[in-house]
MARFI-562720 format. One record per residue (C-alpha): residue in three letters; x, y, z. Coordinates in steps of 0.2 Angstrom, whole numbers, padded with zeros to 4 digits, always signed. Layout:
BEGIN
ALAXYZ
...
//
This chain:
BEGIN
UNK+0000+0000+0000
UNK+0006+0017-0004
UNK+0003+0031+0008
UNK+0006+0050+0007
UNK+0023+0056+0011
UNK+0031+0038+0007
UNK+0045+0038-0005
UNK+0040+0028-0020
UNK+0054+0022-0032
UNK+0048+0018-0050
UNK+0057+0009-0063
UNK+0055+0010-0082
UNK+0063-0003-0092
UNK+0066+0001-0111
UNK+0063+0019-0106
UNK+0069+0031-0119
UNK+0060+0047-0118
UNK+0044+0039-0112
UNK+0031+0053-0110
UNK+0022+0045-0095
UNK+0039+0043-0086
UNK+0044+0061-0089
UNK+0027+0067-0083
UNK+0028+0056-0067
UNK+0045+0062-0064
UNK+0040+0080-0065
UNK+0023+0079-0055
UNK+0026+0067-0041
UNK+0037+0074-0029
UNK+0037+0058-0018
UNK+0042+0047-0033
UNK+0060+0044-0040
UNK+0059+0038-0058
UNK+0073+0028-0064
UNK+0074+0023-0083
UNK+0085+0010-0091
UNK+0088+0008-0109
UNK+0101-0001-0119
UNK+0102+0013-0132
UNK+0114+0027-0128
UNK+0104+0039-0139
UNK+0088+0035-0131
UNK+0096+0038-0114
UNK+0102+0055-0119
UNK+0085+0059-0127
UNK+0076+0055-0111
UNK+0088+0066-0101
UNK+0085+0080-0113
UNK+0066+0079-0111
UNK+0066+0078-0092
UNK+0070+0061-0086
UNK+0087+0064-0077
UNK+0087+0047-0069
UNK+0089+0037-0085
UNK+0104+0026-0087
UNK+0111+0014-0100
UNK+0108-0004-0096
UNK+0121-0017-0101
UNK+0117-0026-0116
//
C-alpha cells in the first residue's frame, strides 16, 4: 500500500523518452523515476526531455 509522504521508487525498463515517465518524474514529488535503456541515444534523449534518472543498461 502506498501512503502520502512515502518515497516511491519507480522503474521504467526500455525507457527512452517515455512521456508517461517524464510526466511522473515532473509531477510526483514523492516518486523517483529511474529509466533503463540499452540505447545510448535513447538515454540522452530521455535526459534532454526531463528524465534525469535514465541510465544505459548493459546489453
